[in-house]
C-alpha positions as CSV (number, residue, x, y, z in Angstrom):
1,R,-2.7,8.3,7.4
2,L,-3.5,5.7,4.8
3,P,-6.5,6.1,2.5
4,P,-9.5,3.6,2.5
5,H,-8.6,0.0,1.6
6,G,-9.4,0.5,-2.1
7,R,-6.5,2.8,-2.5
8,V,-3.9,0.9,-0.4
9,R,-2.0,-0.3,-3.4
10,S,-1.6,3.2,-4.7
11,S,-0.3,4.2,-1.3
12,V,2.2,1.4,-1.4
13,S,3.6,2.7,-4.7
14,I,3.8,6.3,-3.4
15,F,5.5,5.3,-0.1
16,A,7.9,3.0,-2.0
17,L,8.9,6.0,-4.2
18,Q,9.2,8.2,-1.1
19,A,11.5,5.6,0.5
20,K,13.6,5.3,-2.6
21,L,14.0,9.1,-2.9
22,H,14.7,9.5,0.8
23,A,16.6,6.3,1.6
24,D,17.9,7.9,4.8
25,S,14.5,8.7,6.2
26,W,13.3,6.3,8.9
27,N,9.9,7.8,8.7
28,A,9.6,7.0,5.0
29,F,10.3,3.3,5.7
30,D,7.9,3.4,8.7
31,S,5.1,4.7,6.5
32,L,6.0,2.1,3.8
33,G,5.8,-0.6,6.4
34,E,2.4,0.6,7.4
35,A,1.2,0.5,3.8
36,Y,2.6,-3.0,3.2
37,A,0.9,-4.2,6.4
38,K,-2.4,-2.7,5.4
39,D,-2.0,-4.4,2.0
40,G,-1.4,-7.8,3.7
41,N,2.2,-8.1,2.7
42,R,3.8,-9.2,6.0
43,A,7.3,-9.9,4.5
44,L,7.7,-6.5,2.9
45,A,6.2,-4.8,6.0
46,T,8.7,-6.5,8.2
47,E,11.6,-5.5,5.9
48,A,10.4,-1.8,5.8
49,Y,10.0,-1.6,9.6
50,R,13.4,-3.2,10.2
51,K,15.0,-0.7,7.8
52,S,13.2,2.1,9.7
53,L,14.4,0.8,13.0
54,A,18.0,0.5,11.6
55,L,17.8,4.2,10.7
56,N,16.2,5.2,14.0
57,P,16.8,2.7,16.8
58,S,14.4,4.8,19.0
59,N,11.4,4.2,16.6
60,G,9.0,2.6,19.1
61,N,6.3,2.4,16.4
62,A,8.5,0.0,14.3
63,V,9.1,-2.2,17.4
64,D,5.4,-2.2,18.1
65,Q,4.4,-3.0,14.6
66,L,7.0,-5.8,14.2
67,S,5.6,-7.3,17.4
68,K,2.1,-7.1,15.9
69,L,3.4,-8.9,12.8
70,G,4.8,-11.6,15.1
71,V,8.5,-11.0,14.3
72,K,11.5,-9.8,16.3
73,P,12.9,-6.4,15.5
């Protein structure tokens, strides 16, 4: 879970590091997408969710979140 809004930017940094260190982890990119979306960065959220989906085509959360962002998977 993400912390309160005041700490979202810190969460983005942490999840970005996690995704960098674990570039083969679909879950790391899914969490990064959530943090970017919470921060209001739709473009980077979309990119992270698409990477998560590429690593795990069964990731229904990424499909749902991309839909909420108004983009196709």
